C-alpha positions as a Markdown table, in Angstrom:
| # | Residue | x | y | z |
|---|---|---|---|---|
| 1 | Gln | 5.3 | 4.3 | 28.8 |
| 2 | Val | 4.0 | 6.5 | 26.1 |
| 3 | Gln | 1.2 | 5.4 | 23.8 |
| 4 | Val | 0.2 | 7.0 | 20.5 |
| 5 | Val | -3.1 | 5.7 | 19.1 |
| 6 | Glu | -4.7 | 6.6 | 15.8 |
| 7 | Ser | -8.3 | 6.2 | 15.1 |
| 8 | Gly | -10.5 | 6.7 | 12.1 |
| 9 | Gly | -9.5 | 5.9 | 8.6 |
| 10 | Gly | -11.3 | 3.6 | 6.2 |
| 11 | Leu | -12.6 | 3.5 | 2.7 |
| 12 | Val | -13.9 | 6.6 | 1.0 |
| 13 | Pro | -14.7 | 7.5 | -2.7 |
| 14 | Thr | -12.8 | 10.0 | -4.7 |
| 15 | Gly | -13.8 | 13.5 | -3.7 |
| 16 | Gly | -15.0 | 12.4 | -0.3 |
| 17 | Ser | -13.9 | 13.4 | 3.2 |
| 18 | Leu | -12.5 | 11.6 | 6.1 |
| 19 | Ser | -11.2 | 12.5 | 9.6 |
| 20 | Val | -8.6 | 10.7 | 11.6 |
| 21 | Ser | -7.5 | 11.4 | 15.1 |
| 22 | Cys | -4.4 | 10.6 | 17.2 |
| 23 | Ala | -4.3 | 10.6 | 21.0 |
| 24 | Ala | -1.1 | 10.5 | 23.0 |
| 25 | Ser | -1.1 | 9.2 | 26.6 |
| 26 | Gly | 1.3 | 8.0 | 29.3 |
| 27 | Asn | 4.4 | 9.5 | 30.8 |
| 28 | Ile | 4.8 | 12.4 | 28.4 |
| 29 | Ser | 7.5 | 14.8 | 29.5 |
| 30 | Lys | 6.5 | 17.4 | 26.9 |
| 31 | Ile | 5.1 | 17.6 | 23.4 |
| 32 | Asn | 7.3 | 19.4 | 21.0 |
| 33 | Leu | 5.4 | 18.4 | 17.9 |
| 34 | Met | 2.7 | 16.0 | 16.7 |
| 35 | Gly | 2.0 | 15.2 | 13.2 |
| 36 | Trp | 0.8 | 12.8 | 10.5 |
| 37 | Phe | 2.9 | 11.0 | 8.0 |
| 38 | Arg | 1.9 | 8.5 | 5.4 |
| 39 | Gln | 3.7 | 5.6 | 3.8 |
| 40 | Ala | 2.9 | 3.4 | 0.8 |
| 41 | Pro | 4.6 | -0.1 | 0.5 |
| 42 | Gly | 8.2 | 0.3 | -0.5 |
| 43 | Ser | 8.2 | 4.0 | 0.1 |
| 44 | Gln | 9.5 | 6.2 | 2.8 |
| 45 | Arg | 7.2 | 8.0 | 5.2 |
| 46 | Ala | 6.3 | 11.4 | 4.0 |
| 47 | Leu | 5.0 | 14.4 | 5.9 |
| 48 | Val | 1.3 | 15.0 | 5.7 |
| 49 | Ala | 0.9 | 17.7 | 8.3 |
| 50 | Ser | 2.4 | 18.6 | 11.6 |
| 51 | Ile | 1.8 | 21.1 | 14.4 |
| 52 | Thr | 4.3 | 22.3 | 17.0 |
| 53 | Ser | 3.7 | 23.2 | 20.6 |
| 54 | Ser | 3.7 | 26.8 | 19.6 |
| 55 | Gly | 1.0 | 26.2 | 16.9 |
| 56 | Thr | 3.2 | 26.3 | 13.8 |
| 57 | Ile | 1.6 | 24.2 | 11.1 |
| 58 | Thr | 3.3 | 22.6 | 8.2 |
| 59 | Tyr | 1.7 | 20.7 | 5.3 |
| 60 | Gly | 3.1 | 18.4 | 2.7 |
| 61 | Asp | 2.7 | 19.8 | -0.7 |
| 62 | Pro | 0.4 | 17.1 | -2.0 |
| 63 | Val | -2.3 | 17.9 | 0.6 |
| 64 | Lys | -2.1 | 21.7 | 0.9 |
| 65 | Gly | -5.5 | 23.3 | 0.6 |
| 66 | Arg | -7.3 | 19.9 | 1.1 |
| 67 | Phe | -6.2 | 18.7 | 4.6 |
| 68 | Thr | -6.4 | 20.5 | 7.9 |
| 69 | Ile | -4.6 | 19.6 | 11.1 |
| 70 | Ser | -5.9 | 20.7 | 14.5 |
| 71 | Arg | -5.2 | 19.8 | 18.1 |
| 72 | Asp | -6.8 | 19.6 | 21.5 |
| 73 | Asn | -4.0 | 20.3 | 24.0 |
| 74 | Ala | -6.0 | 19.3 | 27.0 |
| 75 | Lys | -6.4 | 15.8 | 25.5 |
| 76 | Asn | -3.0 | 15.5 | 23.8 |
| 77 | Thr | -4.9 | 14.8 | 20.7 |
| 78 | Ile | -4.5 | 15.9 | 17.1 |
| 79 | Tyr | -7.0 | 15.6 | 14.3 |
| 80 | Leu | -6.6 | 15.5 | 10.5 |
| 81 | Gln | -9.6 | 16.5 | 8.4 |
| 82 | Met | -9.1 | 15.3 | 4.8 |
| 83 | Asn | -11.3 | 16.7 | 2.1 |
| 84 | Asn | -11.4 | 16.2 | -1.7 |
| 85 | Leu | -9.6 | 12.9 | -1.3 |
| 86 | Lys | -7.8 | 11.4 | -4.3 |
| 87 | Pro | -6.8 | 7.9 | -5.0 |
| 88 | Glu | -3.2 | 8.9 | -4.6 |
| 89 | Asp | -4.0 | 9.7 | -0.9 |
| 90 | Thr | -4.4 | 6.0 | -0.3 |
| 91 | Asp | -1.8 | 5.0 | 2.3 |
| 92 | Val | -1.2 | 4.0 | 5.8 |
| 93 | Tyr | -1.3 | 7.1 | 7.9 |
| 94 | Tyr | 1.0 | 7.2 | 11.0 |
| 95 | Cys | 0.9 | 9.6 | 13.9 |
| 96 | Leu | 4.1 | 11.0 | 15.4 |
| 97 | Leu | 4.7 | 12.4 | 18.8 |
| 98 | Asn | 8.0 | 14.2 | 19.3 |
| 99 | Thr | 9.0 | 15.2 | 22.8 |
| 100 | Gly | 12.2 | 16.9 | 21.8 |
| 101 | Phe | 14.1 | 13.9 | 23.0 |
| 102 | Lys | 12.4 | 11.0 | 21.4 |
| 103 | Asp | 9.9 | 10.1 | 18.7 |
| 104 | Tyr | 6.9 | 7.9 | 19.3 |
| 105 | Trp | 4.9 | 6.4 | 16.5 |
| 106 | Gly | 1.4 | 5.0 | 16.3 |
| 107 | Gln | 0.6 | 1.7 | 14.7 |
| 108 | Gly | -0.9 | 3.4 | 11.6 |
| 109 | Thr | -4.4 | 3.5 | 10.2 |
| 110 | Gln | -5.3 | 2.7 | 6.6 |
| 111 | Val | -6.9 | 5.3 | 4.4 |
| 112 | Thr | -8.2 | 4.0 | 1.1 |
| 113 | Val | -9.7 | 6.2 | -1.6 |
| 114 | Ser | -11.5 | 4.4 | -4.3 |
| 115 | Ser | -11.4 | 5.6 | -7.9 |
């Protein structure tokens, strides 16, 4: 079994900062990529940020320059530092673990930015 667990999230005012983390555990054959996606009700999940095993980072256009993804390989954990948050960043944030063979998703964590 593989578990992907997000932590952090919450309510923050516009312009504020917030950090979320995601830890993967269990019978993980390898980690190809880990990342953050977000989804509003009625919308598809959209890329926030991802990092590959080789360290290649990709950001979604709406968060470039404001969010930073990082990782701790020893802990199979990634972090997302979110700065200068805007009301449109309000969403459920999901963590993805891709092993190259299968995707595993976390349960999601709510981030709400008050205007």
